[in-house]
C-alpha positions in Angstrom: -134.9 31.7 -60.1 -135.3 29.2 -62.8 -131.7 28.0 -62.6 -131.8 27.2 -58.7 -135.1 25.5 -59.3 -133.8 23.4 -62.1 -130.6 22.5 -60.1 -132.8 21.4 -57.2 -135.0 19.3 -59.4 -131.9 17.7 -61.1 -130.4 17.0 -57.6 -133.5 15.1 -56.4 -133.9 13.2 -59.7 -130.3 12.1 -59.5 -130.7 11.0 -55.9 -133.9 9.1 -56.8 -132.0 7.2 -59.6 -129.3 6.1 -57.0 -131.8 4.6 -54.6 -132.2 0.9 -54.8 -135.0 -1.2 -53.4 -133.7 -4.5 -52.0 -136.0 -7.3 -51.1 -135.4 -9.7 -48.3 -135.1 -13.2 -49.9 -137.8 -15.6 -48.5 -137.3 -19.2 -48.2 -140.1 -21.7 -48.1 -140.0 -24.2 -45.3 -137.2 -26.7 -45.5 -138.2 -30.3 -45.7 -135.5 -33.0 -45.5 -136.4 -36.4 -46.7 -134.0 -38.7 -44.9 -135.0 -41.9 -46.8 -134.7 -40.2 -50.3 -131.7 -38.0 -49.4 -133.3 -34.8 -50.6 -134.3 -31.3 -49.4 -137.5 -30.0 -50.6 -137.7 -32.9 -53.2 -135.3 -30.9 -55.5 -131.9 -30.5 -53.8 -129.6 -33.4 -53.5 -126.1 -33.8 -51.8 -124.6 -33.4 -55.4 -126.5 -30.2 -56.1 -124.5 -27.1 -57.3 -124.1 -23.9 -55.4 -126.2 -22.2 -58.1 -129.0 -24.7 -57.7 -129.1 -24.4 -54.0 -129.1 -20.6 -54.0 -131.9 -20.6 -56.6 -134.1 -23.1 -54.7 -133.4 -21.5 -51.2 -132.4 -17.9 -51.7 -132.3 -17.0 -48.0 -128.8 -18.3 -47.4 -126.6 -16.6 -44.8 -123.3 -17.3 -46.7 -121.8 -19.3 -49.5 -118.4 -20.2 -51.1 -118.2 -20.6 -54.9 -116.5 -23.6 -56.6 -112.7 -23.2 -57.0 -112.2 -21.1 -53.8 -109.5 -21.9 -51.3 -112.0 -22.2 -48.5 -111.1 -24.9 -46.0 -114.1 -27.1 -46.7 -114.5 -26.2 -50.4 -117.7 -24.7 -51.9 -121.0 -24.7 -50.2 -124.1 -22.8 -49.2 -124.9 -22.2 -45.5 -128.0 -21.3 -43.6 -126.7 -20.6 -40.1 -130.1 -19.4 -38.8 -131.8 -22.6 -39.9 -128.8 -24.9 -39.0 -128.4 -26.6 -42.3 -125.3 -26.5 -44.6 -124.7 -27.8 -48.1 -121.1 -28.8 -48.8 -121.1 -28.9 -52.6 -117.4 -29.8 -53.2 -117.8 -32.7 -50.8 -121.3 -33.8 -51.9 -123.0 -33.9 -48.4 -125.6 -32.0 -46.5 -125.3 -31.4 -42.7 -128.1 -30.6 -40.3 -127.4 -29.3 -36.8 -129.3 -29.6 -33.4 -131.0 -26.3 -34.0 -132.4 -27.1 -37.4 -135.4 -25.1 -38.4 -137.4 -27.2 -40.8 -139.0 -30.7 -41.1 -137.4 -34.1 -41.1 -139.3 -36.9 -42.7 -138.2 -39.1 -39.9 -137.9 -37.4 -36.4 -134.2 -38.2 -36.0 -133.1 -35.0 -34.2 -133.0 -35.8 -30.5 -133.9 -39.4 -31.0 -132.3 -42.0 -28.7 -129.6 -44.0 -30.3 -131.3 -47.3 -29.4 -134.6 -46.3 -31.1 -133.3 -45.9 -34.6 -133.4 -49.5 -35.8 -137.2 -49.3 -36.7 -136.4 -46.6 -39.3 -132.8 -47.3 -40.5 -132.0 -50.9 -39.6 -128.5 -51.8 -38.5 -125.7 -49.3 -38.7 -123.0 -50.2 -41.4 -120.3 -48.6 -39.3 -120.5 -47.9 -35.5 -118.3 -45.5 -33.4 -118.6 -44.3 -29.9 -120.0 -41.0 -30.9 -121.6 -41.8 -34.3 -123.2 -44.4 -36.6 -123.2 -44.6 -40.4 -126.1 -46.2 -42.2 -126.0 -47.4 -45.8 -128.8 -45.9 -47.8 -130.2 -46.2 -51.4 -128.5 -42.8 -52.3 -125.2 -43.3 -50.4 -124.6 -42.8 -46.6 -126.4 -41.3 -43.5 -124.3 -40.4 -40.5 -125.8 -39.7 -37.2 -123.8 -38.1 -34.3 -124.8 -38.4 -30.7 -124.4 -36.2 -27.6 -123.5 -37.5 -24.1 -127.1 -38.6 -23.5 -126.8 -40.9 -26.7 -129.4 -38.7 -28.6 -128.9 -37.5 -32.1 -127.6 -34.0 -32.3 -126.1 -33.8 -35.8 -127.1 -35.4 -39.2 -124.9 -35.7 -42.4 -126.0 -37.4 -45.6 -124.2 -38.0 -48.8 -124.5 -39.4 -52.2 -121.0 -41.0 -51.6 -120.3 -44.2 -49.9 -118.6 -44.7 -46.5 -115.1 -45.3 -48.0 -115.3 -42.3 -50.3 -116.8 -39.4 -48.2 -114.7 -36.5 -47.1 -116.3 -34.7 -44.2 -115.2 -31.2 -43.1 -113.9 -31.1 -39.6 
């Protein structure tokens, strides 16, 4: 009787040591400062994958430096519609961004941006690029001429490499 009880106790003890508690990573609110070119006052377009994952641990996917990924390394938050392209040193914010922008650019009309950003350095039919103190801010427009994508980088217009 002692041996089956001992075996049963050993079995349950072994099963308990194999169990792992996993916590769900929680991110604080994402605040993007368009004028300063930062996220949560800590992350910049030149931040590393490790820095981003540490500051915002609720990422949905990532690519490490040195991978053969099409767009290089990055940390991606698909549920929040923000992506950090670390190899290319830029941050992209999509139309479904879940967070706060220091300037309400998403959905803003193209002809209303001068008061915040001045004149565009480069203009195209579907986008404008604005020179900033930290590098460049690129705004993309939908068919109604409203902002539907934001990219900002520490690089200048002639050096930036965007992922298509």
